[in-house]
N, C-alpha and C positions, 0 to 999 in steps of 0.2 A: 336689897333682899327684905321683904316683909314676911315675917314668920312668927306669929304669936296668936294667942287665943285671949280675946277680950283686951281692952285698954281702958284708959281713963281712971285708973285707980281702982278698977273693980276686981282684979286679981283673975286667976284662972276660972274658966267657965266650962262646965261639962255640957256638951251639946247632946251626945247620944243618950246621956243619962237624964235628960231634962233640962230645960232653961232655968237659970236661977232668976229670982225676982227682979234683980238689978237690970236684966236685959230686956229689950222690947220682946213681947210675946209673939213668936212665930209658930206656936203650936196649932195644928189644924186638926180638929177633932182629937183623936188620941196619938197623932203622929207628930213627932218632933223632927226637925231637919237634921240630916246627917252632916251636910255641909252648908256653911253660911258665910256669905261675903256681903256684909252690911256696910257699904261705904258711906252711907248716910250717918250712921252713929259710930262707926269705926270698930265693929266687932267682926272678927274672922275666926272661924272654926277650922280652916285649913290653911296650910302655909301657901303663900303665893309669891312670886318673884317678879320684879319689874325692871326693865331696862329702857333707856332712850339715849341714843348716842349724841345728843346735842341738848343745849339749853331750850327752853320753850316758855312761852308767856302763858298767863292765865289771868282771869279776873277774880279777885278775892271777894269775900263775903261783904266787903264795904264798897264794892264796884270799882276798886283801883286795880290797874293792870300791874302784875307782878311777874317775875321771872324765876322759873324753877331751874336748878342746876342739872347737870347731866345725871341720868339715872334716878331722878326724883320724881314720883308721881305727882299729878295736878289734880286738884279738886275744885270744881266750880259749883253753881247752883242751877238746878233745872228751872224751866218756866214756872213751876209751882213753888220754887224757893227752897227745894231740897238739896242737900249736899250729895254730890256724885263724883265718882271717878272719871276724869276726862281722858279718853282714848282717841288718838288721831293717827292717821296714816301719814306717810312722808309727804311733805309739800314744799314748793319753792316759791319765794316771793320774788317776781320779776321786776317790780318797780324798784329803782336804785336810789330813791330818796332816803334819807336817814330817819331813824327812829325818832330822834330829837334833832331836827335839822340845824345845821350851823350856817347854811347859805341857801340861796334859791335855786342852785344848780339842778338841773333835770326838769324844771318847769318852765313853761313859756306862757306869757300873758297876752292875750289879744282882746280886741273889743274896745269899749269906751275908754278914752284916754284919761278921763277923770277917775277911773277906778285905780286903786293902789293896791299892789301886791307886795307883802312884806313879811318879815319875821318878827314875832313878838316875844320879847323877853322880860317885860315889865311884870313883876310878880303880882302887883295890884290889878293889872288888867287881866292876866291870867286867871286870878282867883275870881274876879268879876265874871269871866267867861265860863267858869266851871271847869277849866282845863288843868289847873295847877297839879291836881292829883294823879293825872296820867301822863305826866312828862316828868323827867328827871333833870334835864339840862336847862329847863326853864325857857324853851323856845317853841312856837308852834307857828304854823303858816296862818296868814290872815289875808283875806280878800275883802277889801272895803270899797264897795261900790255905792256908798251913801250919797256921794255927790254926782253920780252918773245919771245919764238920761237914756242910755241903752245898755245891753247886756255886756258883761266881762266874762271871758273864758279863760281858765287856767288849765293847761294840759301838760301831760307828761308822756312822751313817746316811749315805748318799750319794745324790744325784739323778743317776742314770745316764742318764735321757732317752729310754730305749728298752728294749724287752724283747729278750731273745735271750741268747746265751752270753756269760758273763763269766768271766774268770779273775783269781783272787784269789791274792796271795802275800804273804809276810812272811819276815823273818829272825828266827829264835827260838832260844832255848836253854832247856831244862828240860822240864817236863811230865811225862808218864807217866799211867798209869792211864786215865782216860776224858777227858783233856785234848784239846781238838780246835779246829778252826777251820772255819767253814762260812758260807754266806749265808743270809740270811732265807728261811725256808721249806724249807730243805735239811738240817734238823738230822738226818734219818735217813740222810743220805749225807755223811758228814763226813771231813775229813782229820785223822787222829790226830796228835798232837804229842808227840814224846819225842826228846830229843837230849842227848847228853853235851856236845858242843861245839855252836857255833851252827850252824844248818842252815836251809835254804830249804824252806818249806812251800808248796805250790801246790794250790789248789782251783779246778776249773772247774765252774760251775753255770749253769743257764738262769734268767735273771731273768724273772719273770712280771708285774713291775710296774716303773714308772720310777724308783721309789725303793727302794733295797736296803740291807741292813745287813750289814757284816762282823761276825761274832760269834766271840769267842775264849772257849771254855769251859775253865775251870780247876777241876779236881775237889779235894775236900778233901785237905789234907795236901801239895799241890803248889804249885810256884812255877815261873812262866814270865817270862822276859825277851823282849821282842820290839821290832823296829824296822823301818824301810824297808817299811811296809805299802803294798800297792798294789791297785787294782781297775781292770781294763781290759777293753774289749770284745774279744771273740774266743774261740777255742778253746784257747789256751795262753797262758802267761805269758812275757812278753819281759823284757828287763833292766829294772832298777829305774829309774823316772823321778822324780827329785828335784822337789819343789815346796814352795811356802811358802803354804799356806792356800787355794790355788785349784786347780782342775783344770788340769794342765800337759801339754802335748804334747812328745813327742820326735820330731824329724824322721826321715824315712827315710834309711837308708844307700844311697847311690847310687854304683854304679860305671858310668862312662860306656861306651856300646858301644865295643868294641875292634875296630879296623879290621884285618881278616885278608884283604882283597882282594888284597894282594900275595903271598899265599901259594900262589895258584893250586891251589885244592881241587877243581877241576872233575872230576878223575878219581877222586875219593873220598878219604876220610880216616878217621881213627879218633880219637874223643874219649874221654877218661877223666876222671872227676871222683870226688873223695872228700871226705867230710865227715860232717855230722850235721845232720839236720833236727829241731828242738826244738819248733816250734809252726807250724801251718798257718794260713793266712789265708783261703783260698778253696777252691773245688773242685779247682783245678788250679794247684798252686804250682810256678812254673818254678825249677829248680835252676841249669842251664846252658842256654843256647840259642845255636845258630848259624843264621843266617837270611840271605836274599837281599835284605834291606832292609825287610822286613815280616813279618807273622805268617803270611801266606799260604804262603810257601815257607820251611819252617824244619826243623831237626832239633833235638830237645830232650831233656832229661832233666826229669822233673817228679815232684812228689808228688801223687798222686791220692787225696783224702781218702775217696772212696766205696769205693774198693778197699783202702785202708790199705796202699798199695804205691808204690814207686818204679817209674816206667815210662819207656821210651824211645819216642819217635815220630818219623815223618818225614811232612811234609806238602809238597804241591807244588800251587801255584796254589789254595790252600784245600781240596785234596782230601787225605784221609788215605791215605798210601801204605803204611804199615806201623807196627805197635805191638807193643812187647814188654811183657808184664805177667806176673810170676811170683808165685804165691802164697807167703805166709810171708815170710821174709827180714826185713831190718831195719825197725823200726818207729820212730815219733817218739822222738827221744832216743837212738837206736842209731847207731852208725857205719855209713855205707854206702860201697860203692865200685861204681861202675856205668861201663860202657864200651859204646861202639857203633862199629861199622865200617859206614860209609854211603857210598854212591856210585851211579852209574847201574846199575840193575838189581842192586843189591846192598845188603842190610841184615842185620846180625846184631849181637846185643848180648849182654851178660852183666851180672849183678849179684850181687856178693858170691859169686863162683865159680859161679854158675848160669847156663848160656847158654841162649839161645833158638835156635829153628830159623832157618836162613838163608831170606830172601825174596829171590828172584831176579827180581821183577816190580815194581821201584820206580822211579818217575820222580823225578829228583833235580835240584835246582837248586844250584849252587855257592854257598856262604855268603860273605857279604862282612863280616858282623858277628858278633862273639862277645860274648854278653851274660851277666852273673853275676847270679843271683837276680832275674831280670827277664824279661819278655816284651817285645815291641815296644811293647805298650800300657803298659808299666811296672808291671804288677801284680807284687807282691813277696810272698814267704813272710814270716810274721810273725817267724820266728827261724831263721836258717840259720847254720851254721859250715861254711866252705869250707876244707878242708885243701889241695887241690890241683886244678888243671885243666890237662891236657896235650892238645894237638892233634898227631897223627902224620900225615905226608904219605901214608901207604899204609894199605891195608886190613888190619887185623890178622885172623889166623885165629882159628877158635873156640877153639883150645887157648891162644892168645896172650891172647884176651879173658878166658878163665877165669883165666889166670895173672895178669893185671894187676888183677883184682878179687877174687881169692881172699884 
C-alpha cells in the first residue's frame, strides 16, 4: 500500500491549498491540481494501492537488472531519462533456459564445426564483455565463431501452444557483420546484433506453428555473449521473466481504482498524463481512465493500435460523445504527454503540443474512480511507463492544454 502526501523529507504538502515551494510547480494559470501522482519525483496527493502476485524484474537507474519482490512497485527510466512507474500485464516466458544458466541444456548448435558454444563463468572475461552487472551466478552463454569460415546457429525449440504474434528478446554483447536473431521461418526478417556493451535485442514475429525456435546466427570471425533469453506471446517485449526450466508467468501490476468521488468534478476537470508506452496488448490499451463506476460513462486516454496513436475519448451511458485522434506524434517507445479538459458540453484535448478542436455538445458524467493502465474490465497494456498523472478542478484553455503537453 502506498498512501502518503509528499516524500523525501519534505513533510506534508497541501495540494488543494497551493503547492509549497519545495514541490515541482504544477500550477496552471490560477489552477492547482486536486490530485497528483508524480512518479518522477515521488510526490502523491492521493492514496494509491499497488499489488502484483509475483516477483518481477526491472532495470535500475544504473542499467543493472534487479528483482522486485511480490506487491512492490517497479520504477524505470523513460527514453528521455525520467523516472516512471512501470505497469505491465501478465506475461509468460516460454523459453526454458535459466536466468543465469548452469548448463547448455535447451540449446542446439549447428553450422561451422570450428564454432564453440559454451558457458562463461570467468569474472575477468565477463567484466570485459560488459555482462557482469546483469548476472548473479557468474555465467552467460558464449558463441565463439572467431575461427569459423561459415555461419554458426544456436537455437532453442519451444512449444508455444498457439499461432500468432510472439516477441523474443535477449541481452547480448558482441556480434557484427551478419550476426542476428530471429524465429523459425523468419530468417528473411532478422534483428541484427552488434553491441560494444551489453544491449537488449527484440524481435517480434508471427508464429505459424505451435512449436517455434529462437535462432541466434553468428557469422565467421564473430563472438556473441548472451543471457536472459525470452519468448512471450504478444506484439512487444516486456520485462524479463526469470524461470528454471519451465515456462513461467509474471503476474500483472495492478493499481487499485483511486476514489475521486470527494473531489466533485461534476462541473468539469482537466486531466494530464505523461509517460511512455513500450508494448501494446490489445486493440485499445488504456493509459489513464476516469469513470462513473463502469466503462459505460468514462473519459480516458488510450493507445489505439489500428491508428498507431494515442487518443482521448468521452463516453456517456455507452454512447461515444467525443474523440480526439491526431496523426503522427509519439509512437510506441516514445515519450507522450496528453491532456484533456472535459465537462458538460465541453471537450478539448492536446497531445505533445498539438491541440484538437473544442466539442461543445458533450454529455458528461462526473467520474468517481481514477484508473491507471486499466479499464473497468481490467484490460491492461503490455508495458507502460507512467511518469505523472494530474487532475485539475477546472477546464484548461486550448493554450494551457498545449502548454502542459508541449
